[in-house]
C-alpha positions in Angstrom: 189.3 247.5 172.2 185.9 248.0 170.5 184.3 248.6 173.9 186.9 251.2 174.8 186.5 252.9 171.4 182.7 253.0 171.8 182.9 254.4 175.3 185.3 257.1 174.2 183.1 258.1 171.3 180.0 258.2 173.5 181.8 260.4 176.0 183.0 262.7 173.3 179.5 263.0 171.9 178.2 264.0 175.4 181.0 266.6 175.7 180.3 268.0 172.3 176.7 268.9 173.4 177.9 271.5 175.8 178.4 275.1 174.6 178.3 278.7 175.6 175.2 280.3 174.3 173.5 283.7 174.0 170.1 284.8 175.3 168.7 284.5 171.7 169.6 280.8 171.7 167.0 280.0 174.3 163.7 278.6 173.0 160.2 280.0 173.4 159.6 277.8 176.5 162.5 279.3 178.5 161.7 280.8 181.9 163.1 284.3 182.6 163.5 285.2 186.3 164.3 288.8 187.2 164.1 288.9 191.1 161.2 291.4 190.9 159.1 289.5 193.5 161.9 289.2 196.0 162.5 291.4 199.1 165.6 293.5 199.2 168.3 291.9 201.4 166.8 288.4 201.2 169.6 285.8 201.3 167.8 283.5 198.9 165.6 284.3 195.9 163.3 281.8 194.2 160.7 281.4 191.5 159.6 277.9 192.7 162.0 275.9 190.5 165.1 278.1 190.7 166.7 279.1 194.0 169.6 281.6 194.0 171.9 281.7 197.0 175.3 282.9 198.1 174.4 286.6 198.5 171.4 288.7 198.8 168.7 290.5 196.7 170.3 293.9 195.9 168.7 297.3 195.2 171.7 299.5 195.0 172.5 300.5 191.4 171.4 299.8 187.8 174.1 298.4 185.6 173.3 298.1 181.9 170.9 295.2 181.4 170.8 294.6 185.2 168.0 296.6 186.8 166.8 296.8 190.4 166.3 294.4 192.0 169.1 292.0 191.2 171.2 289.4 193.1 174.7 290.1 194.5 177.3 288.1 196.4 177.9 289.6 199.8 181.5 288.4 200.3 184.6 289.1 198.2 185.1 285.4 197.5 181.5 284.1 197.7 180.2 282.4 194.6 176.6 282.8 193.5 174.7 279.5 193.3 171.7 278.7 191.2 169.8 275.4 192.2 167.1 273.9 190.1 164.3 271.7 191.6 163.7 270.2 188.1 166.7 269.5 185.9 167.4 272.0 183.1 169.3 271.8 179.9 170.5 275.4 179.6 171.0 278.3 182.0 172.2 281.9 181.4 172.1 285.3 183.1 173.2 288.9 182.8 176.1 289.8 185.1 178.2 292.7 186.1 181.3 293.0 188.3 183.0 295.9 190.0 186.5 295.0 188.9 187.6 295.4 185.3 190.4 292.8 185.8 188.2 290.0 187.0 187.7 286.7 185.1 184.3 285.0 185.7 183.8 281.3 185.8 180.5 279.5 185.3 180.3 275.8 186.2 177.3 273.5 185.9 176.7 270.3 187.7 174.3 267.3 187.7 172.4 266.0 190.7 175.3 263.7 191.7 177.6 266.8 191.9 179.5 265.8 188.8 180.9 268.8 186.9 179.2 268.9 183.4 180.8 271.9 182.0 182.9 274.9 183.1 183.8 278.1 181.3 186.0 281.0 182.3 185.3 284.3 180.6 188.4 286.5 180.2 187.8 289.9 181.8 189.6 291.7 179.0 187.0 290.5 176.5 184.0 291.7 178.6 182.5 295.0 177.4 181.7 297.8 179.8 178.1 298.4 180.7 176.6 301.6 179.2 176.3 304.1 182.0 178.3 301.8 184.3 182.1 301.9 184.1 182.5 298.2 184.9 182.3 295.0 182.9 179.0 293.4 182.3 177.4 290.9 179.8 175.5 287.7 179.4 176.7 284.2 179.8 174.8 281.0 179.1 175.6 277.3 179.0 173.7 274.6 177.2 174.5 270.9 177.8 171.9 269.6 175.3 169.7 267.5 177.7 168.0 268.3 181.0 170.8 267.3 183.4 171.8 270.6 185.1 171.0 270.5 188.8 172.9 273.6 189.8 175.2 276.3 188.5 177.9 278.3 190.2 179.2 281.7 189.2 182.6 282.6 190.6 184.5 285.8 190.1 188.3 285.7 190.4 188.7 288.7 192.7 185.7 291.0 192.6 184.4 292.6 195.8 180.9 292.5 194.2 179.3 290.4 191.5 175.8 291.2 190.3 173.4 288.8 188.5 170.0 289.5 186.9 167.6 288.2 184.3 168.3 284.5 184.8 166.9 282.4 182.0 166.7 278.6 181.8 164.9 275.9 180.0 164.3 272.2 180.5 163.9 271.0 176.9 166.8 269.4 175.0 168.1 272.0 172.7 170.2 271.9 169.5 173.8 272.8 169.9 176.1 272.9 166.9 178.6 270.0 166.9 182.2 271.4 166.9 184.5 270.8 164.0 186.8 269.0 166.3 184.3 266.1 166.5 184.3 265.8 162.8 188.1 265.7 162.7 188.1 263.1 165.5 185.7 260.9 163.5 187.8 261.2 160.4 190.9 260.3 162.4 189.2 257.3 164.0 188.0 256.1 160.5 191.6 256.5 159.2 192.9 254.5 162.2 190.4 251.7 161.5 191.4 251.5 157.8 195.1 251.4 158.9 194.3 248.6 161.3 192.4 246.6 158.7 195.4 246.9 156.2 197.7 245.6 158.9 195.7 242.5 159.6 
């Protein structure tokens, strides 16, 4: 019973480290990659540690924070994949989509293809880009320790998804522990007291 309780708490502690973050949450050692050294139409783009695939370097339009060049999926259902040579703890990017009713999902995986975290961003909460009539914004995920091997951005139904200004870092970062973890701890302590009174 104690082993099961310990493993459960350890697993919950790992889960609590994952969180959606903003660009300002990245530390000073974060690396920012904007596709400026990549050729238009190239299927893969890389900075040496990060390789982006699933589409092509795009030089069509500027959309809010996304400026030419950027990366775009080339198929209506193709996800954009970001692979890291060295594991990272956090990754984020600016994005835009050509469909205002299009939820976006970001999923991060470790080097054994285990899903670490996934988040779906509801399209109704995504603001429109200034000067661009379609949704755009920034999304970032922090798992607390360098364990992200790759990330996948998938749009529900967009004919085109644009990504730019990818930022990532390898250092373990500080993520606020959710209140639910505190409630769980209080509940487990109460359960333990209850068990002691019964014995």
